[in-house]
C-alpha positions, -999 to 999 in steps of 0.1 A, spaced: 71 190 428 45 210 447 51 243 430 20 266 428 -16 269 438 -45 280 416 -37 317 416 -1 311 407 16 317 441 45 294 445 48 270 474 76 280 497 99 263 522 114 283 550 145 268 565 155 283 599 129 296 623 148 319 646 134 354 652 139 365 616 131 332 599 98 330 618 89 365 607 97 357 571 76 326 572 47 345 587 49 372 560 48 345 533 18 328 549 0 361 552 7 366 515 -11 334 506 19 312 498 15 275 509 45 274 533 64 244 547 87 252 576 117 234 591 140 241 620 167 220 635 155 227 671 120 213 676 91 235 688 98 267 671 73 260 644 42 256 666 28 291 661 34 290 623 18 255 620 -12 269 640 -13 297 614 -14 273 585 22 263 578 31 226 572 58 211 594 87 196 574 101 165 591 134 171 574 151 196 551 146 172 522 109 169 528 105 207 532 125 215 500 106 188 481 73 205 489 83 238 475 93 257 444 111 284 463 134 278 493 140 307 517 169 302 541 177 321 572 202 305 595 234 315 613 260 321 586 262 316 549 284 285 551 258 270 576 231 276 550 251 254 526 253 227 552 216 229 557 208 228 520 231 199 515 206 178 535 181 183 506 203 162 483 191 159 447 157 173 456 173 208 455 176 206 417 151 228 399 143 250 429 151 286 436 171 293 468 165 328 483 192 329 509 186 356 535 215 346 557 244 368 567 280 362 557 309 377 538 307 384 501 332 356 494 312 331 515 280 341 497 296 337 463 308 302 474 273 292 484 259 306 451 283 285 431 275 254 451 238 259 446 243 264 408 263 231 406 232 214 420 210 227 391 192 252 413 187 290 410 200 314 436 192 349 449 210 364 479 192 389 501 207 411 528 179 420 552 181 455 565 155 454 593 148 437 626 122 409 627 92 431 635 99 451 604 96 422 580 69 431 555 68 468 564 67 492 534 98 510 548 118 478 553 146 470 528 163 439 515 191 442 490 192 414 464 220 400 443 215 373 416 203 367 380 179 394 368 154 369 353 153 349 386 147 382 405 119 393 382 101 360 385 102 363 423 94 400 427 58 394 440 71 370 466 100 393 476 76 423 479 59 405 508 91 406 528 100 443 524 87 474 507 121 481 492 136 451 475 160 463 448 182 440 427 216 458 432 237 434 411 237 401 394 267 393 417 252 378 449 281 390 469 273 427 461 241 425 481 262 416 512 285 446 506 255 469 503 243 457 537 277 461 553 280 496 539 247 506 555 257 490 588 291 506 588 276 540 582 250 534 609 276 523 635 298 553 627 268 576 631 256 560 663 291 559 679 295 596 671 261 604 685 267 585 717 301 602 722 284 635 717 257 625 742 283 618 768 296 653 766 261 668 766 250 647 796 281 658 815 269 694 809 234 685 820 220 688 785 194 662 774 201 645 741 165 650 730 168 688 734 201 688 714 184 670 685 155 694 685 179 723 679 204 704 657 179 689 632 189 712 604 226 707 604 222 669 610 198 667 581 223 686 560 248 659 566 227 634 547 223 658 519 261 661 517 266 624 511 261 626 473 289 650 469 311 627 490 301 599 467 310 619 436 344 627 450 351 591 459 338 577 426 358 602 405 389 602 428 388 640 427 391 656 462 403 692 459 376 715 472 374 753 478 352 748 509 353 723 538 389 713 532 406 690 557 428 718 571 395 735 582 384 703 599 416 700 619 410 727 645 375 715 652 386 679 657 414 691 680 388 711 700 366 680 704 395 659 716 405 685 742 369 689 753 365 652 757 397 648 777 389 678 799 356 662 808 371 628 815 352 613 785 368 586 764 385 604 736 395 574 715 369 580 688 377 617 681 414 609 685 411 584 657 395 610 635 422 635 645 449 611 635 433 606 600 429 643 594 463 653 608 481 627 587 464 638 555 472 675 562 508 666 569 509 648 536 500 680 518 464 671 513 450 699 535 432 715 506 412 683 498 377 674 511 369 649 537 365 622 511 403 621 506 405 601 538 393 570 518 430 567 509 437 556 545 412 528 543 424 516 509 460 517 520 469 545 495 474 572 521 
């Protein structure tokens, strides 16, 4: 096995050279790791080979040249199919799978890798390709703590934030989905607001200049939401659902009056109104988690 060079940096194989995979391979090369690359579609490795990477003629050859195998392909189950091409050469290596998928799929791949006498870490990448290696970029990891600790210098080359969130590989996926879900909710809300502002002739940039304080306060409010959810204690003297109700109703009426799609605030209105009608009007907004868990 080609495992390390003189200064102890492990040889790496990168399987999958799409936009993200190429960025990952580039960061590892820049970090001094001897790097072998493989991609099913020919030609995507040319820039990396010119930079010093070795072209793997097959998955088996690429994996055999490395101690650590980084995978970035389209889907967790596809990553298993790719790794299967390595055959018995996979034994003794560490797989760092940076491929998207569901938590169940990731756990399935982790178990499959373990059955082949290899170690496994799953990473959920929280940046676009140009952000790979940036101090502010984040990747959530799940897997055995000792495997994570041994690979921390390598992982640090890929992102400034690289926490091990759980020894369960599937938990890393859920962390990523939680960030994305929050992001999409925020962006959808902002764009709906932008539609109303633009209809009035107000630039979104100008709105943000004046609304920075209350918007920043929303982020500061998240820990209290988390405490309510984790403790399942929702009663609150301030900001109760019954006080949200009129404001949401106003937003729906404003949207309809301007001919703006009101589906987003109407959904929020349905959640708040249902909770109030169920006698939970004195609870905080966190109470609405019951709707998503099927308890409300």
